[in-house]
mmCIF file of the N, C-alpha and C atoms, coordinates in Angstrom:
data_MODEL
# 
_entry.id   MODEL 
# 
loop_
_atom_site.group_PDB 
_atom_site.id 
_atom_site.type_symbol 
_atom_site.label_atom_id 
_atom_site.label_alt_id 
_atom_site.label_comp_id 
_atom_site.label_asym_id 
_atom_site.label_entity_id 
_atom_site.label_seq_id 
_atom_site.pdbx_PDB_ins_code 
_atom_site.Cartn_x 
_atom_site.Cartn_y 
_atom_site.Cartn_z 
_atom_site.occupancy 
_atom_site.B_iso_or_equiv 
_atom_site.pdbx_formal_charge 
_atom_site.auth_seq_id 
_atom_site.auth_comp_id 
_atom_site.auth_asym_id 
_atom_site.auth_atom_id 
_atom_site.pdbx_PDB_model_num 
ATOM 1   N N  . MET A 1 1  ? 33.583  -6.026  7.355  1.00 0.00 ? 1  MET A N  1 
ATOM 2   C CA . MET A 1 1  ? 32.803  -6.959  8.149  1.00 0.00 ? 1  MET A CA 1 
ATOM 3   C C  . MET A 1 1  ? 32.718  -8.285  7.411  1.00 0.00 ? 1  MET A C  1 
ATOM 4   N N  . LYS A 1 2  ? 33.095  -9.347  8.064  1.00 0.00 ? 2  LYS A N  1 
ATOM 5   C CA . LYS A 1 2  ? 33.068  -10.666 7.464  1.00 0.00 ? 2  LYS A CA 1 
ATOM 6   C C  . LYS A 1 2  ? 31.735  -11.331 7.785  1.00 0.00 ? 2  LYS A C  1 
ATOM 7   N N  . ILE A 1 3  ? 31.089  -11.877 6.763  1.00 0.00 ? 3  ILE A N  1 
ATOM 8   C CA . ILE A 1 3  ? 29.825  -12.582 6.951  1.00 0.00 ? 3  ILE A CA 1 
ATOM 9   C C  . ILE A 1 3  ? 30.134  -14.066 7.016  1.00 0.00 ? 3  ILE A C  1 
ATOM 10  N N  . MET A 1 4  ? 29.702  -14.706 8.091  1.00 0.00 ? 4  MET A N  1 
ATOM 11  C CA . MET A 1 4  ? 29.946  -16.131 8.258  1.00 0.00 ? 4  MET A CA 1 
ATOM 12  C C  . MET A 1 4  ? 28.772  -16.904 7.676  1.00 0.00 ? 4  MET A C  1 
ATOM 13  N N  . THR A 1 5  ? 29.062  -17.965 6.975  1.00 0.00 ? 5  THR A N  1 
ATOM 14  C CA . THR A 1 5  ? 28.021  -18.822 6.425  1.00 0.00 ? 5  THR A CA 1 
ATOM 15  C C  . THR A 1 5  ? 28.237  -20.238 6.915  1.00 0.00 ? 5  THR A C  1 
ATOM 16  N N  . ALA A 1 6  ? 27.189  -21.028 6.812  1.00 0.00 ? 6  ALA A N  1 
ATOM 17  C CA . ALA A 1 6  ? 27.284  -22.426 7.221  1.00 0.00 ? 6  ALA A CA 1 
ATOM 18  C C  . ALA A 1 6  ? 28.045  -23.215 6.169  1.00 0.00 ? 6  ALA A C  1 
ATOM 19  N N  . ALA A 1 7  ? 28.585  -24.333 6.568  1.00 0.00 ? 7  ALA A N  1 
ATOM 20  C CA . ALA A 1 7  ? 29.279  -25.211 5.635  1.00 0.00 ? 7  ALA A CA 1 
ATOM 21  C C  . ALA A 1 7  ? 28.296  -25.700 4.582  1.00 0.00 ? 7  ALA A C  1 
ATOM 22  N N  . PRO A 1 8  ? 28.760  -25.994 3.385  1.00 0.00 ? 8  PRO A N  1 
ATOM 23  C CA . PRO A 1 8  ? 27.856  -26.490 2.340  1.00 0.00 ? 8  PRO A CA 1 
ATOM 24  C C  . PRO A 1 8  ? 27.066  -27.702 2.826  1.00 0.00 ? 8  PRO A C  1 
ATOM 25  N N  . GLY A 1 9  ? 25.772  -27.685 2.551  1.00 0.00 ? 9  GLY A N  1 
ATOM 26  C CA . GLY A 1 9  ? 24.910  -28.796 2.949  1.00 0.00 ? 9  GLY A CA 1 
ATOM 27  C C  . GLY A 1 9  ? 24.409  -28.727 4.371  1.00 0.00 ? 9  GLY A C  1 
ATOM 28  N N  . THR A 1 10 ? 24.762  -27.675 5.100  1.00 0.00 ? 10 THR A N  1 
ATOM 29  C CA . THR A 1 10 ? 24.287  -27.522 6.471  1.00 0.00 ? 10 THR A CA 1 
ATOM 30  C C  . THR A 1 10 ? 23.665  -26.148 6.630  1.00 0.00 ? 10 THR A C  1 
ATOM 31  N N  . THR A 1 11 ? 22.954  -25.976 7.706  1.00 0.00 ? 11 THR A N  1 
ATOM 32  C CA . THR A 1 11 ? 22.418  -24.659 8.040  1.00 0.00 ? 11 THR A CA 1 
ATOM 33  C C  . THR A 1 11 ? 22.810  -24.346 9.464  1.00 0.00 ? 11 THR A C  1 
ATOM 34  N N  . SER A 1 12 ? 22.802  -23.080 9.797  1.00 0.00 ? 12 SER A N  1 
ATOM 35  C CA . SER A 1 12 ? 23.087  -22.693 11.170 1.00 0.00 ? 12 SER A CA 1 
ATOM 36  C C  . SER A 1 12 ? 22.216  -21.504 11.515 1.00 0.00 ? 12 SER A C  1 
ATOM 37  N N  . GLN A 1 13 ? 22.179  -21.197 12.773 1.00 0.00 ? 13 GLN A N  1 
ATOM 38  C CA . GLN A 1 13 ? 21.415  -20.050 13.243 1.00 0.00 ? 13 GLN A CA 1 
ATOM 39  C C  . GLN A 1 13 ? 22.230  -19.320 14.288 1.00 0.00 ? 13 GLN A C  1 
ATOM 40  N N  . LEU A 1 14 ? 21.957  -18.037 14.400 1.00 0.00 ? 14 LEU A N  1 
ATOM 41  C CA . LEU A 1 14 ? 22.644  -17.245 15.409 1.00 0.00 ? 14 LEU A CA 1 
ATOM 42  C C  . LEU A 1 14 ? 21.938  -17.386 16.743 1.00 0.00 ? 14 LEU A C  1 
ATOM 43  N N  . THR A 1 15 ? 22.691  -17.533 17.796 1.00 0.00 ? 15 THR A N  1 
ATOM 44  C CA . THR A 1 15 ? 22.134  -17.531 19.139 1.00 0.00 ? 15 THR A CA 1 
ATOM 45  C C  . THR A 1 15 ? 22.027  -16.076 19.595 1.00 0.00 ? 15 THR A C  1 
ATOM 46  N N  . PRO A 1 16 ? 21.293  -15.812 20.668 1.00 0.00 ? 16 PRO A N  1 
ATOM 47  C CA . PRO A 1 16 ? 21.210  -14.431 21.158 1.00 0.00 ? 16 PRO A CA 1 
ATOM 48  C C  . PRO A 1 16 ? 22.573  -13.796 21.392 1.00 0.00 ? 16 PRO A C  1 
ATOM 49  N N  . GLY A 1 17 ? 23.588  -14.587 21.720 1.00 0.00 ? 17 GLY A N  1 
ATOM 50  C CA . GLY A 1 17 ? 24.930  -14.061 21.942 1.00 0.00 ? 17 GLY A CA 1 
ATOM 51  C C  . GLY A 1 17 ? 25.720  -13.855 20.658 1.00 0.00 ? 17 GLY A C  1 
ATOM 52  N N  . GLY A 1 18 ? 25.151  -14.226 19.525 1.00 0.00 ? 18 GLY A N  1 
ATOM 53  C CA . GLY A 1 18 ? 25.809  -14.022 18.243 1.00 0.00 ? 18 GLY A CA 1 
ATOM 54  C C  . GLY A 1 18 ? 26.610  -15.205 17.746 1.00 0.00 ? 18 GLY A C  1 
ATOM 55  N N  . ALA A 1 19 ? 26.631  -16.300 18.492 1.00 0.00 ? 19 ALA A N  1 
ATOM 56  C CA . ALA A 1 19 ? 27.380  -17.480 18.056 1.00 0.00 ? 19 ALA A CA 1 
ATOM 57  C C  . ALA A 1 19 ? 26.538  -18.296 17.072 1.00 0.00 ? 19 ALA A C  1 
ATOM 58  N N  . HIS A 1 20 ? 27.206  -19.016 16.195 1.00 0.00 ? 20 HIS A N  1 
ATOM 59  C CA . HIS A 1 20 ? 26.504  -19.889 15.256 1.00 0.00 ? 20 HIS A CA 1 
ATOM 60  C C  . HIS A 1 20 ? 26.340  -21.268 15.860 1.00 0.00 ? 20 HIS A C  1 
ATOM 61  N N  . GLU A 1 21 ? 25.155  -21.823 15.723 1.00 0.00 ? 21 GLU A N  1 
ATOM 62  C CA . GLU A 1 21 ? 24.897  -23.189 16.153 1.00 0.00 ? 21 GLU A CA 1 
ATOM 63  C C  . GLU A 1 21 ? 24.235  -23.923 14.997 1.00 0.00 ? 21 GLU A C  1 
ATOM 64  N N  . PRO A 1 22 ? 24.489  -25.202 14.858 1.00 0.00 ? 22 PRO A N  1 
ATOM 65  C CA . PRO A 1 22 ? 23.821  -25.942 13.789 1.00 0.00 ? 22 PRO A CA 1 
ATOM 66  C C  . PRO A 1 22 ? 22.322  -25.969 14.015 1.00 0.00 ? 22 PRO A C  1 
ATOM 67  N N  . TYR A 1 23 ? 21.578  -25.921 12.920 1.00 0.00 ? 23 TYR A N  1 
ATOM 68  C CA . TYR A 1 23 ? 20.118  -25.959 13.014 1.00 0.00 ? 23 TYR A CA 1 
ATOM 69  C C  . TYR A 1 23 ? 19.670  -27.378 13.344 1.00 0.00 ? 23 TYR A C  1 
ATOM 70  N N  . GLU A 1 24 ? 18.787  -27.481 14.306 1.00 0.00 ? 24 GLU A N  1 
ATOM 71  C CA . GLU A 1 24 ? 18.192  -28.773 14.632 1.00 0.00 ? 24 GLU A CA 1 
ATOM 72  C C  . GLU A 1 24 ? 16.689  -28.652 14.450 1.00 0.00 ? 24 GLU A C  1 
ATOM 73  N N  . ARG A 1 25 ? 16.153  -29.453 13.533 1.00 0.00 ? 25 ARG A N  1 
ATOM 74  C CA . ARG A 1 25 ? 14.731  -29.392 13.233 1.00 0.00 ? 25 ARG A CA 1 
ATOM 75  C C  . ARG A 1 25 ? 13.906  -29.721 14.470 1.00 0.00 ? 25 ARG A C  1 
ATOM 76  N N  . ARG A 1 26 ? 12.879  -28.907 14.685 1.00 0.00 ? 26 ARG A N  1 
ATOM 77  C CA . ARG A 1 26 ? 11.953  -29.207 15.771 1.00 0.00 ? 26 ARG A CA 1 
ATOM 78  C C  . ARG A 1 26 ? 11.080  -30.359 15.312 1.00 0.00 ? 26 ARG A C  1 
ATOM 79  N N  . ARG A 1 27 ? 10.701  -31.212 16.200 1.00 0.00 ? 27 ARG A N  1 
ATOM 80  C CA . ARG A 1 27 ? 9.900   -32.382 15.857 1.00 0.00 ? 27 ARG A CA 1 
ATOM 81  C C  . ARG A 1 27 ? 8.494   -32.214 16.418 1.00 0.00 ? 27 ARG A C  1 
ATOM 82  N N  . ALA A 1 28 ? 7.738   -31.356 15.739 1.00 0.00 ? 28 ALA A N  1 
ATOM 83  C CA . ALA A 1 28 ? 6.374   -31.055 16.191 1.00 0.00 ? 28 ALA A CA 1 
ATOM 84  C C  . ALA A 1 28 ? 5.522   -32.309 16.283 1.00 0.00 ? 28 ALA A C  1 
ATOM 85  N N  . GLU A 1 29 ? 5.743   -33.253 15.375 1.00 0.00 ? 29 GLU A N  1 
ATOM 86  C CA . GLU A 1 29 ? 4.921   -34.468 15.359 1.00 0.00 ? 29 GLU A CA 1 
ATOM 87  C C  . GLU A 1 29 ? 5.088   -35.311 16.617 1.00 0.00 ? 29 GLU A C  1 
ATOM 88  N N  . GLU A 1 30 ? 6.082   -35.004 17.424 1.00 0.00 ? 30 GLU A N  1 
ATOM 89  C CA . GLU A 1 30 ? 6.299   -35.740 18.668 1.00 0.00 ? 30 GLU A CA 1 
ATOM 90  C C  . GLU A 1 30 ? 5.657   -35.060 19.876 1.00 0.00 ? 30 GLU A C  1 
ATOM 91  N N  . THR A 1 31 ? 5.034   -33.891 19.673 1.00 0.00 ? 31 THR A N  1 
ATOM 92  C CA . THR A 1 31 ? 4.436   -33.177 20.798 1.00 0.00 ? 31 THR A CA 1 
ATOM 93  C C  . THR A 1 31 ? 3.014   -33.671 21.062 1.00 0.00 ? 31 THR A C  1 
ATOM 94  N N  . THR A 1 32 ? 2.574   -33.503 22.278 1.00 0.00 ? 32 THR A N  1 
ATOM 95  C CA . THR A 1 32 ? 1.222   -33.896 22.666 1.00 0.00 ? 32 THR A CA 1 
ATOM 96  C C  . THR A 1 32 ? 0.182   -33.112 21.865 1.00 0.00 ? 32 THR A C  1 
ATOM 97  N N  . LEU A 1 33 ? 0.398   -31.812 21.685 1.00 0.00 ? 33 LEU A N  1 
ATOM 98  C CA . LEU A 1 33 ? -0.561  -30.996 20.943 1.00 0.00 ? 33 LEU A CA 1 
ATOM 99  C C  . LEU A 1 33 ? -0.720  -31.511 19.520 1.00 0.00 ? 33 LEU A C  1 
ATOM 100 N N  . TYR A 1 34 ? 0.367   -31.772 18.845 1.00 0.00 ? 34 TYR A N  1 
ATOM 101 C CA . TYR A 1 34 ? 0.310   -32.267 17.469 1.00 0.00 ? 34 TYR A CA 1 
ATOM 102 C C  . TYR A 1 34 ? -0.470  -33.580 17.411 1.00 0.00 ? 34 TYR A C  1 
ATOM 103 N N  . GLN A 1 35 ? -0.186  -34.477 18.330 1.00 0.00 ? 35 GLN A N  1 
ATOM 104 C CA . GLN A 1 35 ? -0.850  -35.779 18.336 1.00 0.00 ? 35 GLN A CA 1 
ATOM 105 C C  . GLN A 1 35 ? -2.343  -35.640 18.607 1.00 0.00 ? 35 GLN A C  1 
ATOM 106 N N  . LEU A 1 36 ? -2.720  -34.732 19.502 1.00 0.00 ? 36 LEU A N  1 
ATOM 107 C CA . LEU A 1 36 ? -4.141  -34.512 19.765 1.00 0.00 ? 36 LEU A CA 1 
ATOM 108 C C  . LEU A 1 36 ? -4.854  -33.928 18.552 1.00 0.00 ? 36 LEU A C  1 
ATOM 109 N N  . VAL A 1 37 ? -4.233  -32.956 17.913 1.00 0.00 ? 37 VAL A N  1 
ATOM 110 C CA . VAL A 1 37 ? -4.830  -32.372 16.714 1.00 0.00 ? 37 VAL A CA 1 
ATOM 111 C C  . VAL A 1 37 ? -4.974  -33.437 15.640 1.00 0.00 ? 37 VAL A C  1 
ATOM 112 N N  . GLN A 1 38 ? -3.932  -34.222 15.442 1.00 0.00 ? 38 GLN A N  1 
ATOM 113 C CA . GLN A 1 38 ? -3.972  -35.272 14.426 1.00 0.00 ? 38 GLN A CA 1 
ATOM 114 C C  . GLN A 1 38 ? -5.095  -36.272 14.711 1.00 0.00 ? 38 GLN A C  1 
ATOM 115 N N  . GLU A 1 39 ? -5.307  -36.585 15.969 1.00 0.00 ? 39 GLU A N  1 
ATOM 116 C CA . GLU A 1 39 ? -6.322  -37.566 16.342 1.00 0.00 ? 39 GLU A CA 1 
ATOM 117 C C  . GLU A 1 39 ? -7.741  -37.036 16.157 1.00 0.00 ? 39 GLU A C  1 
ATOM 118 N N  . TYR A 1 40 ? -7.961  -35.738 16.422 1.00 0.00 ? 40 TYR A N  1 
ATOM 119 C CA . TYR A 1 40 ? -9.318  -35.207 16.450 1.00 0.00 ? 40 TYR A CA 1 
ATOM 120 C C  . TYR A 1 40 ? -9.676  -34.244 15.327 1.00 0.00 ? 40 TYR A C  1 
ATOM 121 N N  . VAL A 1 41 ? -8.755  -33.924 14.436 1.00 0.00 ? 41 VAL A N  1 
ATOM 122 C CA . VAL A 1 41 ? -9.022  -32.899 13.430 1.00 0.00 ? 41 VAL A CA 1 
ATOM 123 C C  . VAL A 1 41 ? -10.153 -33.294 12.485 1.00 0.00 ? 41 VAL A C  1 
ATOM 124 N N  . GLU A 1 42 ? -10.210 -34.529 12.054 1.00 0.00 ? 42 GLU A N  1 
ATOM 125 C CA . GLU A 1 42 ? -11.269 -34.944 11.129 1.00 0.00 ? 42 GLU A CA 1 
ATOM 126 C C  . GLU A 1 42 ? -12.633 -34.884 11.806 1.00 0.00 ? 42 GLU A C  1 
ATOM 127 N N  . THR A 1 43 ? -12.699 -35.283 13.063 1.00 0.00 ? 43 THR A N  1 
ATOM 128 C CA . THR A 1 43 ? -13.947 -35.190 13.818 1.00 0.00 ? 43 THR A CA 1 
ATOM 129 C C  . THR A 1 43 ? -14.386 -33.736 13.943 1.00 0.00 ? 43 THR A C  1 
ATOM 130 N N  . PHE A 1 44 ? -13.445 -32.856 14.230 1.00 0.00 ? 44 PHE A N  1 
ATOM 131 C CA . PHE A 1 44 ? -13.742 -31.432 14.340 1.00 0.00 ? 44 PHE A CA 1 
ATOM 132 C C  . PHE A 1 44 ? -14.300 -30.884 13.042 1.00 0.00 ? 44 PHE A C  1 
ATOM 133 N N  . PHE A 1 45 ? -13.619 -31.171 11.915 1.00 0.00 ? 45 PHE A N  1 
ATOM 134 C CA . PHE A 1 45 ? -14.085 -30.660 10.632 1.00 0.00 ? 45 PHE A CA 1 
ATOM 135 C C  . PHE A 1 45 ? -15.461 -31.209 10.279 1.00 0.00 ? 45 PHE A C  1 
ATOM 136 N N  . ALA A 1 46 ? -15.708 -32.478 10.552 1.00 0.00 ? 46 ALA A N  1 
ATOM 137 C CA . ALA A 1 46 ? -17.013 -33.076 10.268 1.00 0.00 ? 46 ALA A CA 1 
ATOM 138 C C  . ALA A 1 46 ? -18.100 -32.427 11.117 1.00 0.00 ? 46 ALA A C  1 
ATOM 139 N N  . GLN A 1 47 ? -17.803 -32.159 12.372 1.00 0.00 ? 47 GLN A N  1 
ATOM 140 C CA . GLN A 1 47 ? -18.777 -31.527 13.261 1.00 0.00 ? 47 GLN A CA 1 
ATOM 141 C C  . GLN A 1 47 ? -19.089 -30.112 12.802 1.00 0.00 ? 47 GLN A C  1 
ATOM 142 N N  . VAL A 1 48 ? -18.076 -29.358 12.417 1.00 0.00 ? 48 VAL A N  1 
ATOM 143 C CA . VAL A 1 48 ? -18.292 -27.989 11.929 1.00 0.00 ? 48 VAL A CA 1 
ATOM 144 C C  . VAL A 1 48 ? -19.166 -28.021 10.679 1.00 0.00 ? 48 VAL A C  1 
ATOM 145 N N  . GLU A 1 49 ? -18.868 -28.928 9.762  1.00 0.00 ? 49 GLU A N  1 
ATOM 146 C CA . GLU A 1 49 ? -19.646 -29.023 8.524  1.00 0.00 ? 49 GLU A CA 1 
ATOM 147 C C  . GLU A 1 49 ? -21.093 -29.422 8.814  1.00 0.00 ? 49 GLU A C  1 
ATOM 148 N N  . GLN A 1 50 ? -21.283 -30.357 9.742  1.00 0.00 ? 50 GLN A N  1 
ATOM 149 C CA . GLN A 1 50 ? -22.629 -30.805 10.094 1.00 0.00 ? 50 GLN A CA 1 
ATOM 150 C C  . GLN A 1 50 ? -23.422 -29.679 10.755 1.00 0.00 ? 50 GLN A C  1 
ATOM 151 N N  . GLU A 1 51 ? -22.803 -28.937 11.657 1.00 0.00 ? 51 GLU A N  1 
ATOM 152 C CA . GLU A 1 51 ? -23.502 -27.887 12.391 1.00 0.00 ? 51 GLU A CA 1 
ATOM 153 C C  . GLU A 1 51 ? -23.775 -26.646 11.553 1.00 0.00 ? 51 GLU A C  1 
ATOM 154 N N  . THR A 1 52 ? -22.885 -26.337 10.619 1.00 0.00 ? 52 THR A N  1 
ATOM 155 C CA . THR A 1 52 ? -23.061 -25.119 9.824  1.00 0.00 ? 52 THR A CA 1 
ATOM 156 C C  . THR A 1 52 ? -23.723 -25.391 8.485  1.00 0.00 ? 52 THR A C  1 
ATOM 157 N N  . GLY A 1 53 ? -23.649 -26.635 8.023  1.00 0.00 ? 53 GLY A N  1 
ATOM 158 C CA . GLY A 1 53 ? -24.197 -26.972 6.722  1.00 0.00 ? 53 GLY A CA 1 
ATOM 159 C C  . GLY A 1 53 ? -23.341 -26.472 5.573  1.00 0.00 ? 53 GLY A C  1 
ATOM 160 N N  . ALA A 1 54 ? -22.222 -25.896 5.882  1.00 0.00 ? 54 ALA A N  1 
ATOM 161 C CA . ALA A 1 54 ? -21.332 -25.364 4.850  1.00 0.00 ? 54 ALA A CA 1 
ATOM 162 C C  . ALA A 1 54 ? -20.039 -26.168 4.840  1.00 0.00 ? 54 ALA A C  1 
ATOM 163 N N  . GLY A 1 55 ? -19.458 -26.261 3.668  1.00 0.00 ? 55 GLY A N  1 
ATOM 164 C CA . GLY A 1 55 ? -18.165 -26.913 3.572  1.00 0.00 ? 55 GLY A CA 1 
ATOM 165 C C  . GLY A 1 55 ? -17.079 -26.005 4.122  1.00 0.00 ? 55 GLY A C  1 
ATOM 166 N N  . LEU A 1 56 ? -15.929 -26.565 4.260  1.00 0.00 ? 56 LEU A N  1 
ATOM 167 C CA . LEU A 1 56 ? -14.787 -25.782 4.728  1.00 0.00 ? 56 LEU A CA 1 
ATOM 168 C C  . LEU A 1 56 ? -14.304 -24.873 3.606  1.00 0.00 ? 56 LEU A C  1 
ATOM 169 N N  . PRO A 1 57 ? -13.661 -23.766 3.938  1.00 0.00 ? 57 PRO A N  1 
ATOM 170 C CA . PRO A 1 57 ? -13.098 -22.902 2.896  1.00 0.00 ? 57 PRO A CA 1 
ATOM 171 C C  . PRO A 1 57 ? -12.139 -23.691 2.011  1.00 0.00 ? 57 PRO A C  1 
ATOM 172 N N  . LYS A 1 58 ? -12.058 -23.316 0.747  1.00 0.00 ? 58 LYS A N  1 
ATOM 173 C CA . LYS A 1 58 ? -11.208 -24.040 -0.205 1.00 0.00 ? 58 LYS A CA 1 
ATOM 174 C C  . LYS A 1 58 ? -9.756  -24.094 0.243  1.00 0.00 ? 58 LYS A C  1 
ATOM 175 N N  . LEU A 1 59 ? -9.290  -23.029 0.872  1.00 0.00 ? 59 LEU A N  1 
ATOM 176 C CA . LEU A 1 59 ? -7.908  -23.033 1.360  1.00 0.00 ? 59 LEU A CA 1 
ATOM 177 C C  . LEU A 1 59 ? -7.682  -24.132 2.376  1.00 0.00 ? 59 LEU A C  1 
ATOM 178 N N  . VAL A 1 60 ? -8.623  -24.311 3.292  1.00 0.00 ? 60 VAL A N  1 
ATOM 179 C CA . VAL A 1 60 ? -8.498  -25.359 4.307  1.00 0.00 ? 60 VAL A CA 1 
ATOM 180 C C  . VAL A 1 60 ? -8.566  -26.738 3.643  1.00 0.00 ? 60 VAL A C  1 
ATOM 181 N N  . GLN A 1 61 ? -9.460  -26.895 2.685  1.00 0.00 ? 61 GLN A N  1 
ATOM 182 C CA . GLN A 1 61 ? -9.555  -28.172 1.978  1.00 0.00 ? 61 GLN A CA 1 
ATOM 183 C C  . GLN A 1 61 ? -8.245  -28.483 1.264  1.00 0.00 ? 61 GLN A C  1 
ATOM 184 N N  . ALA A 1 62 ? -7.647  -27.473 0.651  1.00 0.00 ? 62 ALA A N  1 
ATOM 185 C CA . ALA A 1 62 ? -6.395  -27.674 -0.067 1.00 0.00 ? 62 ALA A CA 1 
ATOM 186 C C  . ALA A 1 62 ? -5.278  -28.083 0.885  1.00 0.00 ? 62 ALA A C  1 
ATOM 187 N N  . VAL A 1 63 ? -5.236  -27.484 2.045  1.00 0.00 ? 63 VAL A N  1 
ATOM 188 C CA . VAL A 1 63 ? -4.202  -27.819 3.026  1.00 0.00 ? 63 VAL A CA 1 
ATOM 189 C C  . VAL A 1 63 ? -4.385  -29.246 3.510  1.00 0.00 ? 63 VAL A C  1 
ATOM 190 N N  . ARG A 1 64 ? -5.597  -29.667 3.661  1.00 0.00 ? 64 ARG A N  1 
ATOM 191 C CA . ARG A 1 64 ? -5.894  -31.023 4.119  1.00 0.00 ? 64 ARG A CA 1 
ATOM 192 C C  . ARG A 1 64 ? -5.744  -32.056 3.012  1.00 0.00 ? 64 ARG A C  1 
ATOM 193 N N  . GLY A 1 65 ? -5.563  -31.614 1.789  1.00 0.00 ? 65 GLY A N  1 
ATOM 194 C CA . GLY A 1 65 ? -5.425  -32.542 0.675  1.00 0.00 ? 65 GLY A CA 1 
ATOM 195 C C  . GLY A 1 65 ? -6.766  -33.032 0.155  1.00 0.00 ? 65 GLY A C  1 
ATOM 196 N N  . MET A 1 66 ? -7.843  -32.334 0.502  1.00 0.00 ? 66 MET A N  1 
ATOM 197 C CA . MET A 1 66 ? -9.168  -32.712 0.029  1.00 0.00 ? 66 MET A CA 1 
ATOM 198 C C  . MET A 1 66 ? -9.461  -32.029 -1.300 1.00 0.00 ? 66 MET A C  1 
ATOM 199 N N  . PRO A 1 67 ? -10.229 -32.663 -2.147 1.00 0.00 ? 67 PRO A N  1 
ATOM 200 C CA . PRO A 1 67 ? -10.656 -31.937 -3.346 1.00 0.00 ? 67 PRO A CA 1 
ATOM 201 C C  . PRO A 1 67 ? -11.652 -30.853 -2.953 1.00 0.00 ? 67 PRO A C  1 
ATOM 202 N N  . PRO A 1 68 ? -11.601 -29.702 -3.603 1.00 0.00 ? 68 PRO A N  1 
ATOM 203 C CA . PRO A 1 68 ? -12.526 -28.606 -3.244 1.00 0.00 ? 68 PRO A CA 1 
ATOM 204 C C  . PRO A 1 68 ? -13.969 -28.939 -3.528 1.00 0.00 ? 68 PRO A C  1 
# 
């Protein structure tokens, strides 16, 4: 059985039919959902902190780039 690989410097993925296609990065930042989250995420986190009186979990702070 021969294993096919992508050319150096490229990636590929198998289609349901087994053919190789070049990988094309999805552009999540261009979606409406991404843009809405980006616009309102800080307001959401501030509201949660204000209503609960607790800070966000350290993992969430780390993902957001905030100091713990």
